[in-house]
C-alpha positions in Angstrom: -10.0 -13.0 2.7 -10.2 -13.9 -1.2 -8.0 -16.9 -1.7 -7.8 -19.6 -4.2 -4.7 -21.9 -4.0 -2.4 -22.0 -7.0 1.1 -23.6 -8.1 4.0 -21.4 -8.5 7.4 -22.2 -8.8 10.0 -22.2 -5.8 12.7 -19.9 -7.3 10.1 -17.6 -9.1 8.9 -17.1 -5.6 12.3 -17.2 -3.7 13.0 -14.2 -6.1 9.8 -12.4 -5.6 10.0 -12.2 -1.7 13.5 -10.8 -2.9 12.4 -8.0 -4.8 9.9 -7.4 -2.1 12.4 -6.6 0.7 14.5 -5.2 -1.9 11.3 -2.4 -2.5 10.6 -2.3 1.2 14.2 -1.2 1.8 14.7 1.1 -1.4 12.0 1.6 -3.6 13.6 3.8 -5.7 15.8 1.2 -7.3 15.3 0.3 -11.0 16.3 -2.9 -12.5 19.5 -2.1 -13.8 20.8 -2.2 -10.4 18.6 -5.2 -9.0 19.8 -6.9 -11.5 23.3 -6.4 -10.4 22.2 -6.6 -5.8 20.5 -10.0 -7.0 23.4 -11.3 -9.4 25.7 -10.7 -5.9 23.4 -12.7 -4.3 23.9 -15.3 -6.9 20.6 -14.9 -7.9 21.0 -15.2 -11.8 17.5 -12.8 -13.4 17.3 -10.4 -16.5 15.5 -7.5 -16.4 12.9 -8.2 -18.4 12.0 -11.1 -15.6 12.1 -8.6 -12.6 10.0 -6.1 -14.6 7.1 -8.9 -15.3 7.9 -10.4 -11.7 7.6 -6.7 -10.2 4.1 -5.9 -12.0 2.7 -9.3 -11.4 3.4 -8.0 -7.2 1.9 -4.6 -8.1 5.3 -2.9 -7.7 6.8 -0.2 -9.8 9.8 2.1 -9.0 9.3 5.5 -7.1 10.8 8.1 -7.9 12.1 11.6 -6.0 10.0 13.7 -8.3 7.4 12.9 -11.0 7.9 10.3 -13.2 6.5 11.2 -17.1 8.0 7.9 -19.3 4.9 6.3 -18.3 2.0 7.9 -19.4 -1.5 6.1 -17.7 -3.3 3.4 -19.2 -5.9 4.4 -22.3 -9.6 5.0 -20.6 -8.3 5.7 -17.5 -9.3 9.1 -16.2 -6.6 11.0 -13.8 -7.3 12.9 -11.3 -4.8 16.6 -10.3 -2.9 15.8 -6.9 -4.8 17.4 -4.8 -2.3 17.5 -1.4 0.5 20.4 -2.9 0.0 22.6 0.3 -2.6 20.9 1.8 -2.4 21.3 6.1 -3.5 18.4 6.9 -5.2 19.4 10.2 -7.8 16.9 11.1 -9.5 12.8 10.8 -10.8 11.8 7.4 -9.9 15.6 5.7 -7.6 13.2 3.7 -7.1 9.4 3.2 -4.0 7.5 1.2 -5.0 3.7 -0.5 -2.3 1.7 -1.7 -1.5 -2.1 -2.4 1.4 -4.3 -1.5 2.8 -7.5 -1.6 2.1 -10.1 1.5 4.9 -12.9 1.1 4.0 -16.5 2.4 6.6 -19.8 2.6 4.9 -21.0 -0.2 3.2 -18.2 -2.6 2.2 -14.4 -1.6 -1.1 -12.6 -1.5 -1.7 -8.4 -1.6 -3.0 -5.6 0.8 -5.1 -3.3 0.2 -5.5 -0.7 2.8 -7.0 2.6 3.5 -5.1 5.1 6.2 -5.7 8.5 7.1 -3.1 10.7 7.5 -3.8 13.0 9.8 -3.9 10.0 12.5 -2.2 7.5 10.9 -5.3 5.3 11.8 -6.0 2.1 9.1 -9.1 3.0 8.8 -10.0 -0.6 6.5 -8.0 -3.3 4.9 -8.3 -6.3 2.7 -6.3 -9.9 1.5 -6.1 -11.6 -1.3 -4.0 -13.4 -3.5 -4.9 -12.0 -6.9 -4.8 -8.2 -8.2 -8.8 -8.3 -9.2 -10.8 -5.8 -8.1 -13.1 -7.7 -5.7 -11.4 -7.4 -2.7 -10.3 -3.7 -3.6 -14.3 -3.2 -3.7 -14.8 -5.1 -1.0 -12.2 -2.3 1.5 -14.0 0.5 0.1 -17.4 -0.9 1.4 -15.8 -1.0 4.6 -13.9 1.8 4.8 -16.7 4.6 4.0 -18.8 2.4 6.6 -16.7 4.1 9.1 -16.6 7.8 7.5 -16.5 9.5 4.3 -13.1 11.5 3.7 -12.5 14.7 1.7 -10.4 13.7 -0.4 -8.9 10.0 -0.9 -5.5 9.7 -2.4 -4.2 7.4 -4.5 -1.3 6.1 -7.4 -2.4 6.0 -10.6 -2.5 2.3 -10.9 -5.5 0.9 -12.4 -7.5 -0.3 -9.7 -7.5 3.3 -8.2 -7.9 5.1 -11.7 -10.6 2.4 -13.0 -14.8 4.0 -12.7 -15.5 1.6 -10.2 -13.3 3.0 -7.5 -14.2 6.4 -8.1 -17.4 6.2 -9.1 -17.7 4.9 -5.7 -16.2 7.2 -3.6 -17.6 10.6 -5.8 -20.9 9.4 -5.0 -19.9 9.5 -1.0 -19.2 13.3 -1.8 -15.0 12.1 -1.9 -12.9 14.4 -3.8 -10.5 12.2 -6.1 -6.4 12.9 -5.8 -4.1 10.6 -7.7 -0.4 11.1 -7.0 2.5 12.2 -10.1 3.3 8.9 -11.4 5.9 6.7 -9.5 6.7 10.1 -7.2 7.9 8.6 -3.9 6.6 11.6 -1.3 3.3 11.8 -2.8 2.2 8.6 -0.8 4.8 8.4 2.0 2.6 8.3 4.8 1.3 4.9 3.0 4.9 4.0 2.0 5.7 4.0 5.8 2.7 2.0 7.1 4.2 -0.4 4.5 7.6 -0.3 5.6 6.3 -1.3 9.2 4.0 -3.9 8.7 6.3 -6.1 6.6 10.0 -5.3 8.9 8.0 -5.5 12.2 5.4 -8.3 11.2 5.9 -9.6 8.1 9.2 -10.4 7.9 9.6 -11.6 11.1 6.2 -14.0 11.4 7.3 -16.1 8.2 3.5 -16.6 7.1 3.0 -20.3 5.6 -0.8 -20.2 4.8 -3.2 -17.7 3.9 -5.3 -18.3 7.1 -2.0 -17.9 9.1 -1.5 -14.2 7.9 -4.7 -13.0 8.0 -4.5 -13.7 11.5 -0.6 -12.2 11.9 -1.8 -9.1 9.9 -5.3 -8.4 11.8 -3.5 -8.7 15.1 -0.4 -6.6 14.1 -3.2 -3.9 12.4 -4.6 -3.9 15.7 -1.4 -3.3 17.7 -0.6 -0.4 15.0 -3.5 1.4 15.6 -4.2 0.7 19.4 -1.1 0.2 20.9 2.1 1.1 18.8 3.1 4.5 19.9 3.8 6.6 16.6 6.5 9.4 17.4 4.7 11.7 14.7 1.6 11.5 17.3 3.8 12.7 19.6 4.0 9.1 20.9 0.1 9.1 20.9 -1.6 6.5 19.2 -3.8 6.8 15.5 -6.5 5.1 17.3 -6.5 7.4 19.8 -5.8 10.8 17.3 -8.3 9.7 15.1 -11.6 9.8 17.9 -10.1 12.8 20.0 -7.7 14.9 17.4 -7.6 17.5 19.9 -5.2 15.4 21.7 -2.5 16.1 19.5 -3.2 19.6 19.2 -1.9 19.4 22.5 1.5 18.0 22.3 
């Protein structure tokens, strides 16, 4: 895990933690509604501040239809979305990748993970205290050490549209797929993973240090892969379905 201690104001951290909770529960909430909801709790903050905090956290409003008002950044190639109408029927056919905010009592970290869309198996993950690129590159190498997906799907965030990300997967023989910008259903399996991670582990554990977060998340994701039954998998585990996909076909 990459971690560099840095000071952060308690009030800012508290607001960011609350934004994370709202985003996990209701990712379609925009800044206007968040201003109102936070004000009801006695937290007075402007829409501009919420936008800035969410950008720092890597959180952006998700939409039920494509959000066409936010073009991709210059110099970053955007690939087409390849999954519409695709039957996903085997492991390593499609991986999703995303980054989420992990709160600590006095700060925060970021977690990136690759998720197999057929088996719901978490292929690889990595923690960092910044949104700089190295932890994503480390996670890529860990994931590709297990297998090469036919397709890797992501949002249009700068990490995933960067040449360092796309070129590594293209060189390995994978195809790149990117969501319609901000469209919730395009990355729904990864969003469900984050909800489980936070509601079943992060919010309950209330980590104090990066070390605690690393240990807790490592333990939880092992549980998620190898022990926790998934209703969508006929109550089998992701690890079992990933290793023996025929088990799911019989359900």
